[in-house]
Backbone bond lengths (Angstrom), bond angles and torsions (degrees), N, CA, C in turn:
res aa  C-N    CA-C-N  psi(-1)  N-CA   C-N-CA  omega(-1)  CA-C   N-CA-C  phi
1 M - - - 1.437 - - 1.618 112.35 -
2 A 1.288 108.07 -12.67 1.541 109.81 -179.47 1.529 113.43 -57.03
3 G 1.327 114.23 137.48 1.432 117.01 -179.51 1.573 112.17 91.24
4 Q 1.191 117.23 -18.24 1.598 120.43 178.08 1.369 106.82 -70.40
5 L 1.403 113.08 144.91 1.408 125.86 -178.87 1.563 111.61 -101.94
6 L 1.355 116.03 125.22 1.458 118.86 177.41 1.501 108.52 -113.51
7 G 1.381 110.89 139.03 1.520 113.80 -179.83 1.517 117.63 62.48
8 D 1.327 118.38 19.54 1.392 127.73 -172.54 1.568 111.15 51.70
9 R 1.301 118.35 30.78 1.369 120.38 -173.67 1.530 116.02 -154.92
10 Y 1.292 119.95 -24.08 1.339 120.44 -175.50 1.520 112.97 -118.26
11 E 1.330 115.39 111.31 1.513 122.96 -175.66 1.568 111.54 -86.63
12 I 1.318 113.59 117.19 1.542 112.05 -177.73 1.517 111.74 -71.30
13 E 1.329 115.56 137.90 1.440 125.39 -173.56 1.590 104.44 -106.78
14 E 1.320 118.99 -48.05 1.402 118.34 -177.18 1.570 111.25 -164.52
15 E 1.346 117.87 155.58 1.478 119.18 -176.28 1.559 105.19 -87.98
16 L 1.327 112.36 134.80 1.518 117.57 177.52 1.451 115.37 -95.83
17 G 1.333 112.56 -30.26 1.450 122.36 -175.62 1.617 115.34 -160.50
18 K 1.248 112.61 155.54 1.495 115.26 178.83 1.480 112.44 -153.34
19 Q 1.390 121.35 132.66 1.419 125.05 176.28 1.466 103.75 -145.77
20 A 1.297 122.37 171.88 1.439 130.63 179.03 1.442 111.60 -47.39
21 G 1.298 118.41 110.94 1.433 127.17 175.00 1.464 114.72 78.41
22 R 1.295 120.92 4.43 1.461 125.96 -177.55 1.507 112.62 -132.99
23 R 1.331 117.00 146.80 1.440 119.52 169.20 1.541 105.17 -142.18
24 T 1.440 112.03 149.91 1.446 118.25 178.15 1.628 104.52 -123.68
25 V 1.304 115.86 125.45 1.438 115.77 -177.63 1.506 112.69 -127.26
26 L 1.315 118.42 152.96 1.379 126.60 169.00 1.489 109.17 -89.93
27 A 1.398 122.21 122.10 1.410 125.81 -178.14 1.482 110.48 -133.61
28 R 1.331 112.89 160.56 1.448 117.40 177.15 1.590 110.32 -107.15
29 D 1.374 115.61 132.34 1.438 116.80 178.55 1.613 104.75 -81.70
30 L 1.348 113.67 117.39 1.394 116.86 -174.52 1.542 111.18 -74.08
31 T 1.308 123.62 -12.73 1.425 123.84 174.07 1.491 113.68 -81.44
32 T 1.329 112.33 -26.30 1.623 113.06 -178.37 1.492 111.34 -118.95
33 N 1.399 118.53 -9.46 1.324 125.97 -175.37 1.618 112.33 58.25
34 I 1.383 111.08 34.44 1.448 114.92 178.51 1.511 105.64 -112.17
35 Q 1.422 116.68 150.42 1.406 118.41 176.40 1.519 110.58 -81.68
36 V 1.268 116.85 145.17 1.446 126.08 175.02 1.492 114.92 -133.95
37 V 1.301 121.66 167.63 1.408 126.39 171.31 1.575 112.56 -110.17
38 V 1.390 111.52 124.72 1.473 119.17 -177.51 1.576 107.87 -110.46
39 K 1.235 116.84 120.98 1.533 119.61 175.37 1.469 107.99 -105.85
40 L 1.304 114.01 127.86 1.517 125.20 -175.10 1.508 108.93 -111.47
41 L 1.390 114.71 133.88 1.382 119.52 173.97 1.504 105.80 -123.40
42 F 1.310 118.31 114.79 1.558 123.90 -174.18 1.477 113.14 -73.76
43 L 1.282 120.50 127.56 1.491 124.08 178.31 1.468 110.27 -96.09
44 D 1.342 118.93 82.43 1.377 121.54 175.33 1.455 113.40 -124.24
45 D 1.265 117.94 -171.28 1.512 125.67 -174.15 1.596 110.71 -57.76
46 E 1.386 112.03 -31.33 1.473 118.78 -172.95 1.513 114.01 -87.07
47 L 1.352 115.23 -3.32 1.457 118.16 -174.21 1.485 107.39 -65.85
48 D 1.419 112.77 131.75 1.518 126.83 174.60 1.489 103.98 -78.99
49 P 1.297 125.27 128.51 1.469 127.13 174.10 1.556 108.82 -55.91
50 E 1.307 114.00 -34.72 1.495 113.55 -177.55 1.549 111.73 -65.11
51 D 1.346 115.82 -35.01 1.538 123.70 177.35 1.463 106.96 -57.66
52 L 1.372 117.32 -47.03 1.452 121.60 -177.34 1.572 108.34 -62.41
53 K 1.357 118.36 -41.39 1.327 120.35 -175.17 1.544 109.18 -67.07
54 L 1.301 119.84 -45.25 1.518 125.81 176.59 1.466 108.37 -57.73
55 F 1.385 122.17 -47.81 1.417 123.86 179.10 1.478 110.10 -59.21
56 G 1.305 120.90 -41.80 1.447 122.16 177.36 1.495 113.71 -60.27
57 R 1.329 115.69 -42.94 1.377 120.82 177.95 1.581 115.04 -64.93
58 E 1.328 115.06 -36.87 1.452 122.98 174.17 1.567 108.83 -55.91
59 V 1.458 116.06 -50.18 1.319 119.44 176.77 1.490 114.31 -59.84
60 E 1.307 116.51 -47.44 1.487 119.28 178.54 1.507 111.79 -59.09
61 T 1.347 116.81 -45.16 1.457 117.95 179.53 1.474 115.50 -52.40
62 L 1.496 111.03 -48.81 1.502 115.17 -169.96 1.603 105.19 -74.02
63 Q 1.296 119.33 -24.68 1.419 123.46 178.77 1.612 105.55 -65.31
64 S 1.254 116.06 -42.79 1.460 117.61 -170.71 1.452 122.32 -91.65
65 I 1.368 118.86 -4.57 1.469 118.19 178.30 1.480 108.37 -121.25
66 D 1.338 109.90 155.26 1.519 116.71 178.89 1.556 100.48 -136.04
67 H 1.325 117.58 118.57 1.405 122.70 178.72 1.617 107.89 -156.24
68 P 1.288 115.08 136.23 1.612 118.94 -173.11 1.515 110.06 -57.89
69 C 1.337 119.72 -25.57 1.423 123.30 -174.59 1.508 115.45 -103.07
70 I 1.320 113.20 20.99 1.505 121.77 -174.80 1.458 101.24 -134.27
71 P 1.489 119.96 133.54 1.490 121.16 174.96 1.571 108.01 -56.75
72 K 1.401 110.34 152.47 1.454 115.40 177.35 1.552 108.23 -98.81
73 F 1.393 115.13 142.64 1.447 121.37 175.57 1.420 111.11 -68.46
74 L 1.352 123.15 131.22 1.374 123.88 172.14 1.542 120.13 -110.39
75 E 1.433 110.69 -38.25 1.445 112.21 -177.88 1.476 108.18 -165.48
76 Y 1.314 117.14 162.48 1.509 120.45 178.45 1.588 101.71 -149.16
77 F 1.386 111.99 132.67 1.509 112.34 -176.95 1.495 107.00 -162.71
78 E 1.318 118.07 166.93 1.444 125.43 179.07 1.511 105.93 -96.99
79 E 1.373 114.33 144.59 1.500 118.84 -177.72 1.580 107.07 -135.23
80 I 1.343 108.30 129.09 1.486 118.46 175.72 1.491 109.06 -90.64
81 L 1.332 121.39 113.28 1.376 126.59 -175.56 1.522 105.83 -100.84
82 P 1.413 117.21 162.81 1.450 119.08 -176.71 1.521 109.14 -55.67
83 R 1.261 126.39 -40.71 1.487 126.87 -175.59 1.553 112.77 -116.77
84 S 1.261 115.93 3.11 1.552 116.87 -176.63 1.473 111.42 -157.81
85 H 1.308 114.58 176.29 1.486 127.04 -178.78 1.450 106.64 -125.29
86 A 1.421 120.12 129.83 1.420 118.96 -178.53 1.504 108.03 -138.22
87 I 1.403 113.78 163.88 1.466 117.97 168.91 1.597 106.95 -109.08
88 A 1.243 115.49 145.71 1.460 117.58 -172.41 1.561 108.27 -122.70
89 L 1.266 110.48 139.86 1.616 117.31 174.16 1.594 100.39 -118.94
90 V 1.262 110.61 130.92 1.593 119.24 178.93 1.540 105.28 -114.10
91 Q 1.261 115.90 123.84 1.495 122.01 176.06 1.546 111.05 -130.89
92 T 1.332 116.98 163.53 1.485 121.68 175.83 1.582 108.99 -59.69
93 Y 1.223 118.21 150.80 1.429 125.65 179.95 1.591 110.37 -99.21
94 V 1.292 115.72 130.96 1.471 116.99 178.33 1.506 106.03 -110.61
95 P 1.363 111.35 107.69 1.482 113.22 176.17 1.484 116.02 -66.12
96 G 1.367 113.82 139.43 1.487 118.46 179.06 1.481 109.02 145.35
97 K 1.315 115.35 -173.05 1.469 122.82 178.18 1.414 112.09 -111.25
98 S 1.378 113.78 145.76 1.392 115.47 174.41 1.600 113.88 -72.95
99 F 1.298 117.45 154.62 1.500 118.77 -176.35 1.542 107.76 -62.61
100 Q 1.320 119.07 -25.51 1.519 122.59 174.50 1.535 108.65 -62.97
101 Q 1.325 114.19 -50.67 1.484 116.06 179.13 1.441 112.54 -65.01
102 I 1.229 123.51 -30.84 1.523 125.56 177.92 1.494 108.38 -71.23
103 I 1.334 116.45 -44.35 1.528 119.52 -178.95 1.594 109.47 -68.04
104 D 1.385 114.11 -31.44 1.461 115.25 -176.71 1.599 111.05 -71.34
105 R 1.227 110.94 -18.67 1.500 119.50 179.09 1.489 111.42 -87.57
106 G 1.474 118.28 5.59 1.444 114.63 176.53 1.572 111.16 95.66
107 R 1.309 120.81 -0.46 1.467 118.15 -175.07 1.543 105.86 -91.30
108 T 1.361 112.29 140.34 1.480 118.29 169.65 1.598 106.38 -124.53
109 F 1.253 114.40 167.68 1.530 122.05 -177.00 1.488 111.19 -112.43
110 T 1.284 119.93 146.65 1.438 125.95 173.42 1.431 113.35 -76.71
111 E 1.367 119.34 167.66 1.444 121.48 -179.30 1.603 108.88 -60.37
112 P 1.341 116.88 -52.03 1.419 115.77 179.65 1.598 116.22 -51.66
113 E 1.428 112.72 -39.93 1.467 116.96 -179.81 1.500 109.07 -68.72
114 V 1.312 117.76 -38.41 1.455 117.68 -175.39 1.524 107.35 -72.40
115 K 1.346 117.58 -38.77 1.464 115.14 177.41 1.536 110.37 -59.49
116 Q 1.315 115.18 -43.02 1.499 114.94 -175.46 1.579 108.18 -67.67
117 M 1.307 124.28 -40.40 1.362 119.37 174.29 1.630 113.24 -67.71
118 G 1.269 111.13 -26.17 1.482 115.76 178.64 1.469 115.88 -64.99
119 V 1.375 111.00 -40.57 1.496 117.93 176.96 1.522 113.40 -64.98
120 I 1.412 114.39 -41.15 1.448 114.53 178.46 1.418 112.98 -69.19
121 L 1.358 119.78 -42.27 1.405 120.40 175.47 1.544 116.04 -60.32
122 L 1.269 113.28 -36.91 1.540 117.94 178.72 1.577 105.11 -66.69
123 K 1.279 122.48 -35.49 1.422 122.09 -179.89 1.547 112.18 -71.18
124 I 1.329 111.96 -34.00 1.579 117.34 171.87 1.485 107.40 -60.86
125 L 1.298 121.85 -50.36 1.431 127.23 -177.29 1.427 108.08 -63.18
126 S 1.454 120.29 -41.53 1.493 117.54 174.27 1.465 116.21 -57.94
127 H 1.369 115.76 -34.66 1.473 118.95 -177.20 1.564 106.83 -71.33
128 L 1.302 121.04 -37.38 1.560 125.05 175.73 1.469 110.34 -65.27
129 H 1.362 114.50 -51.03 1.419 115.57 -173.80 1.519 113.29 -73.87
130 S 1.254 118.50 -9.34 1.510 120.63 178.60 1.467 109.31 -91.38
131 Q 1.248 120.18 -1.35 1.508 119.91 -179.45 1.475 111.21 -71.30
132 N 1.317 125.06 167.84 1.532 127.56 -177.10 1.538 98.41 -125.80
133 P 1.395 117.19 107.52 1.533 126.80 -8.76 1.606 107.00 -75.47
134 P 1.405 110.46 164.99 1.395 112.12 179.76 1.594 117.37 -63.74
135 I 1.261 120.25 144.75 1.470 124.58 179.04 1.533 110.15 -98.42
136 L 1.340 112.49 122.21 1.429 118.87 178.88 1.633 106.45 -101.22
137 H 1.287 115.51 131.18 1.495 119.49 -175.69 1.570 110.00 -75.46
138 R 1.384 115.19 -53.15 1.446 123.52 166.63 1.646 111.22 78.18
139 D 1.257 113.99 -0.08 1.537 111.70 175.14 1.563 111.09 -151.25
140 L 1.287 115.53 39.00 1.422 117.96 179.42 1.580 113.08 -65.17
141 K 1.270 118.58 130.85 1.458 123.23 -174.43 1.459 108.45 -166.28
142 P 1.405 117.06 167.60 1.471 117.65 -174.21 1.577 113.63 -64.45
143 S 1.351 120.56 -23.47 1.419 122.76 -176.90 1.556 109.26 -82.66
144 S 1.225 116.75 -12.86 1.509 116.81 -179.79 1.557 108.46 -102.57
145 I 1.311 124.28 10.69 1.363 127.14 177.62 1.531 107.96 -124.43
146 V 1.353 119.52 127.06 1.387 123.07 -179.55 1.614 106.96 -110.16
147 L 1.271 113.93 134.78 1.527 123.18 171.20 1.493 108.28 -83.37
148 G 1.380 114.84 99.95 1.485 124.44 -172.66 1.507 107.68 -72.97
149 S 1.394 109.63 170.98 1.459 119.46 -178.47 1.532 110.19 -70.23
150 D 1.334 115.19 -13.07 1.577 124.16 176.43 1.590 106.29 -85.79
151 R 1.418 119.60 1.12 1.440 122.36 176.79 1.587 110.86 71.57
152 R 1.440 116.37 13.94 1.437 119.10 178.31 1.481 107.69 -108.52
153 P 1.316 120.36 151.10 1.376 121.03 173.01 1.495 115.22 -76.39
154 H 1.313 122.92 136.11 1.370 124.67 -178.72 1.532 109.25 -121.69
155 L 1.332 119.06 129.43 1.449 125.27 -179.57 1.493 111.84 -84.43
156 V 1.351 118.22 106.71 1.451 120.64 -166.27 1.571 112.61 -107.59
157 D 1.261 125.35 -16.47 1.436 127.79 -176.14 1.466 112.89 -109.46
158 F 1.305 113.72 109.20 1.529 116.92 178.29 1.551 110.82 -117.79
159 G 1.343 113.06 41.77 1.552 118.02 -174.30 1.573 109.24 -79.44
160 S 1.339 122.30 -10.74 1.386 121.85 -177.98 1.449 117.27 -120.59
161 V 1.373 115.27 12.22 1.499 120.62 -176.59 1.509 113.46 -61.55
162 K 1.320 111.16 154.72 1.521 120.65 178.93 1.506 105.10 -146.18
163 M 1.408 112.19 140.55 1.379 116.32 167.53 1.430 118.46 -84.03
164 L 1.301 127.85 126.68 1.425 131.81 -168.47 1.594 105.41 -87.05
165 K 1.264 115.73 105.34 1.426 115.09 -177.34 1.516 117.12 -102.89
166 S 1.275 114.19 2.66 1.506 126.76 168.50 1.490 111.45 -141.98
167 M 1.266 124.05 172.85 1.507 125.67 -178.41 1.476 113.26 -56.15
168 E 1.426 112.30 -26.89 1.462 110.92 174.81 1.552 99.57 -146.54
169 S 1.456 114.68 159.72 1.379 122.74 -177.98 1.385 111.76 -127.90
170 V 1.361 119.06 137.45 1.525 124.84 178.77 1.496 104.75 -114.67
171 N 1.279 117.58 124.83 1.466 124.36 172.29 1.534 110.36 -129.76
172 F 1.218 115.10 127.08 1.541 116.81 -173.36 1.547 110.96 -76.72
173 T 1.387 117.35 -10.69 1.542 118.10 172.12 1.501 107.07 -87.74
174 M 1.266 118.17 116.03 1.514 124.76 174.71 1.444 108.90 -68.51
175 V 1.393 120.04 122.35 1.375 123.75 167.15 1.569 113.38 -120.80
176 G 1.285 118.59 159.71 1.429 121.34 175.78 1.553 107.72 124.11
177 T 1.368 115.07 -179.39 1.463 118.35 -176.79 1.502 112.35 -122.45
178 Y 1.345 118.02 128.09 1.417 122.30 -177.99 1.636 115.56 -52.69
179 G 1.264 112.17 123.60 1.470 116.56 -175.69 1.511 112.58 105.54
180 Y 1.279 114.45 -21.62 1.530 119.79 178.72 1.461 112.29 -118.07
181 M 1.302 118.21 -22.75 1.610 120.88 176.53 1.410 112.89 -83.24
182 P 1.265 120.65 134.86 1.502 127.13 177.55 1.517 110.08 -62.14
183 P 1.319 111.86 159.63 1.529 121.25 174.94 1.453 114.58 -50.46
184 E 1.365 117.47 -38.34 1.529 119.98 -174.33 1.420 111.04 -66.38
185 Q 1.408 117.32 -32.48 1.447 121.50 -177.61 1.636 114.11 -64.41
186 F 1.265 112.32 -25.70 1.485 117.64 -177.28 1.586 107.64 -66.34
187 S 1.254 117.25 -23.58 1.446 122.83 179.19 1.607 113.98 -101.63
188 G 1.353 115.37 7.15 1.395 126.46 178.34 1.568 115.54 80.91
189 R 1.433 114.46 10.65 1.424 118.22 176.82 1.525 109.46 -90.14
190 T 1.284 116.16 138.58 1.462 122.58 174.64 1.446 112.44 -138.62
191 V 1.308 118.46 134.61 1.451 125.85 178.42 1.625 107.79 -132.32
192 L 1.271 118.04 176.42 1.450 121.02 -176.77 1.549 107.40 -64.75
193 A 1.281 116.00 -36.80 1.518 121.74 -177.44 1.545 110.78 -66.31
194 S 1.379 118.51 -13.67 1.445 120.03 179.28 1.469 113.13 -66.19
195 D 1.359 111.48 -41.74 1.483 119.06 178.79 1.565 107.72 -58.86
196 L 1.338 117.67 -41.27 1.491 122.01 -178.87 1.451 110.12 -60.60
197 Y 1.209 122.22 -41.58 1.393 126.77 172.14 1.513 116.84 -52.37
198 S 1.289 112.46 -54.38 1.494 119.52 -177.83 1.564 108.26 -66.46
199 L 1.267 117.70 -35.40 1.495 123.41 177.00 1.572 106.47 -63.91
200 G 1.300 120.74 -46.51 1.432 122.04 175.43 1.426 116.26 -53.21
201 M 1.421 113.91 -49.35 1.444 119.80 -179.37 1.575 111.60 -63.73
202 T 1.343 111.85 -35.02 1.484 116.90 -179.61 1.553 108.90 -64.93
203 L 1.382 115.19 -46.18 1.534 115.49 178.38 1.540 109.80 -67.79
204 I 1.309 121.44 -29.89 1.471 120.88 171.09 1.479 113.88 -59.38
205 A 1.322 115.56 -42.77 1.493 118.93 -179.84 1.568 107.92 -66.65
206 M 1.340 117.29 -38.14 1.445 117.58 176.36 1.587 114.85 -59.36
207 L 1.294 110.94 -41.64 1.432 118.64 -177.44 1.645 110.62 -71.33
208 T 1.257 118.52 -36.29 1.447 121.74 -167.93 1.564 109.65 -105.81
209 G 1.313 116.86 -19.37 1.502 118.62 -176.78 1.514 112.18 76.18
210 K 1.317 115.12 9.96 1.388 119.54 -177.88 1.573 117.38 -125.66
211 S 1.335 118.50 149.50 1.413 117.91 173.09 1.574 107.09 -65.26
212 P 1.362 118.20 144.88 1.432 121.61 177.93 1.491 111.44 -55.19
213 T 1.393 116.57 -26.77 1.519 115.94 -176.64 1.574 110.65 -72.32
214 E 1.335 117.73 -11.44 1.411 122.18 177.92 1.534 115.33 -91.56
215 L 1.320 113.48 -10.40 1.499 121.03 -173.87 1.460 111.51 -87.63
216 P 1.322 122.26 138.54 1.482 128.05 173.49 1.535 107.76 -70.10
217 R 1.206 119.47 156.90 1.511 124.94 172.63 1.490 112.23 -114.50
218 Q 1.279 114.93 146.77 1.425 122.96 177.98 1.500 108.18 -127.68
219 K 1.291 123.43 117.58 1.471 125.56 178.57 1.529 111.94 54.40
220 G 1.400 115.26 39.54 1.317 122.44 177.77 1.578 118.36 84.04
221 Y 1.381 112.48 -6.69 1.542 116.93 179.03 1.474 108.19 -110.83
222 Y 1.353 115.40 158.95 1.406 120.32 179.79 1.509 107.06 -75.29
223 D 1.363 116.04 140.30 1.496 123.34 -176.64 1.570 102.37 -87.18
224 L 1.474 109.01 120.41 1.457 117.56 -178.11 1.489 112.96 -113.05
225 S 1.401 111.82 25.54 1.527 115.50 -178.19 1.483 113.24 -71.10
226 S 1.340 118.87 -18.11 1.450 123.36 177.11 1.526 110.75 -71.66
227 S 1.238 119.14 -13.24 1.539 122.55 -174.47 1.500 110.57 -95.67
228 G 1.383 117.83 20.53 1.389 121.01 175.41 1.502 116.41 78.37
229 D 1.333 123.43 -150.01 1.324 128.84 -170.61 1.539 111.56 -93.20
230 L 1.388 118.38 81.05 1.461 120.64 -179.69 1.487 106.74 -87.47
231 S 1.333 115.30 149.81 1.395 125.19 -178.94 1.530 105.53 -69.00
232 P 1.341 119.82 141.83 1.417 124.86 -179.74 1.530 109.06 -61.91
233 S 1.229 120.53 -37.91 1.569 123.92 -178.28 1.465 108.15 -64.05
234 F 1.412 117.99 -34.11 1.471 116.96 -171.87 1.551 104.71 -83.56
235 V 1.300 121.70 -31.90 1.416 125.16 177.88 1.544 106.69 -64.72
236 T 1.281 117.84 -46.14 1.485 122.80 177.10 1.503 111.43 -56.13
237 W 1.400 111.72 -43.59 1.478 114.21 179.04 1.616 113.05 -59.93
238 L 1.292 110.02 -46.23 1.567 118.51 -179.39 1.562 107.57 -54.87
239 H 1.362 111.30 -47.26 1.476 114.90 -179.05 1.571 114.53 -61.42
240 S 1.374 112.03 -40.29 1.384 120.06 179.58 1.561 115.20 -58.44
241 I 1.334 117.46 -34.72 1.533 120.27 177.92 1.488 112.55 -94.02
242 T 1.352 117.38 -10.54 1.473 118.41 176.50 1.462 118.59 -109.25
243 E 1.429 113.19 15.77 1.514 118.72 175.30 1.508 108.12 -53.57
244 T 1.311 114.67 133.88 1.455 116.99 175.49 1.546 112.16 -76.63
245 N 1.358 113.59 -26.98 1.382 120.52 176.46 1.642 109.55 -80.84
246 L 1.259 114.27 114.50 1.405 117.56 -164.98 1.669 109.23 -68.83
247 T 1.174 110.80 -31.94 1.607 118.76 -179.68 1.559 109.66 -64.35
248 R 1.306 119.01 -26.15 1.504 123.43 178.02 1.537 113.68 -98.39
249 R 1.299 117.93 -8.82 1.362 123.43 -179.41 1.658 114.46 -78.78
250 V 1.309 113.00 142.71 1.453 114.41 177.84 1.453 111.82 -51.19
251 K 1.396 123.34 137.55 1.441 121.50 -165.86 1.447 110.03 -95.91
252 S 1.371 124.90 -24.83 1.474 119.46 -169.30 1.572 104.05 -139.93
253 V 1.373 110.99 156.44 1.421 119.89 177.50 1.515 111.54 -65.56
254 E 1.296 120.70 -34.03 1.468 122.62 173.18 1.394 116.54 -55.50
255 E 1.357 109.14 -49.27 1.503 117.43 -178.27 1.561 111.03 -63.04
256 A 1.359 116.34 -40.07 1.423 123.91 179.29 1.513 110.97 -62.68
257 L 1.390 115.46 -42.54 1.423 121.06 -176.01 1.515 107.93 -67.83
258 R 1.335 119.03 -41.83 1.468 124.48 -179.38 1.558 107.14 -63.09
259 M 1.289 120.36 -44.60 1.450 124.41 -174.88 1.611 105.74 -70.06
260 L 1.234 118.65 -37.45 1.519 120.91 -179.35 1.491 111.10 -65.96
261 K 1.304 114.90 -45.16 1.510 121.26 176.47 1.487 109.78 -63.69
262 G 1.324 119.68 -26.77 1.523 121.95 -178.80 1.548 108.39 -77.54
263 T 1.320 121.98 -14.04 1.482 123.21 -179.36 1.478 112.44 -76.33
264 D 1.340 118.15 -10.87 1.440 126.14 176.62 1.471 113.30 -77.20
265 R 1.319 116.48 -17.46 1.449 119.21 -169.90 1.473 113.27 -78.60
């Protein structure tokens, strides 16, 4: 696809990601000479209506929020391609590597680094959860977060978002990523604390360099002994947001942020 023009304006430079019915490309806006990200959803006979719904939510979410660590919505249009028809979402490009790419290269993060990233990510979630209605991310994981040139984490993938129209939401289409999604999401249930669980699992992956599915458990919690000498208060905090039992898990981002800041005392 390199060199192909989209919307008579965006020249594709490289493919960033590909899955069934979707492609994400890095392109250059020929009117501004600035790099952008274009997400394409192909409208063919194999299109799942749920994919179209999720794509529409992603567009709606980016249009409605403004945060320095979230890509900005630029444009949305239909594109007639040589052999297919697609809808395109254009958003600002965040230069950097995803945390999954960094982990895959053998890099792990220290407790102070993870705490710093955790505070910023909690503030991003706070912004999403404070919308009316609240926005649930539902698929927080290392590959959806980019470490930008400003050394801050940027949440770049909103392909599974949902507006929370009641205190909890039930959706019979399961979304999320195994190892990072909380138990309640397997049955289609999502609450604000579901994003906290995924955040906790993401921070554990940053500490250990491993997917949570690769880590042993002790007394129901992930064994973090391979991460060196972590402070007991920080381990307790991680356990509090990754409780598999929803009734015992921290309920809000604000509470989680207050508790995390308390681990520095």
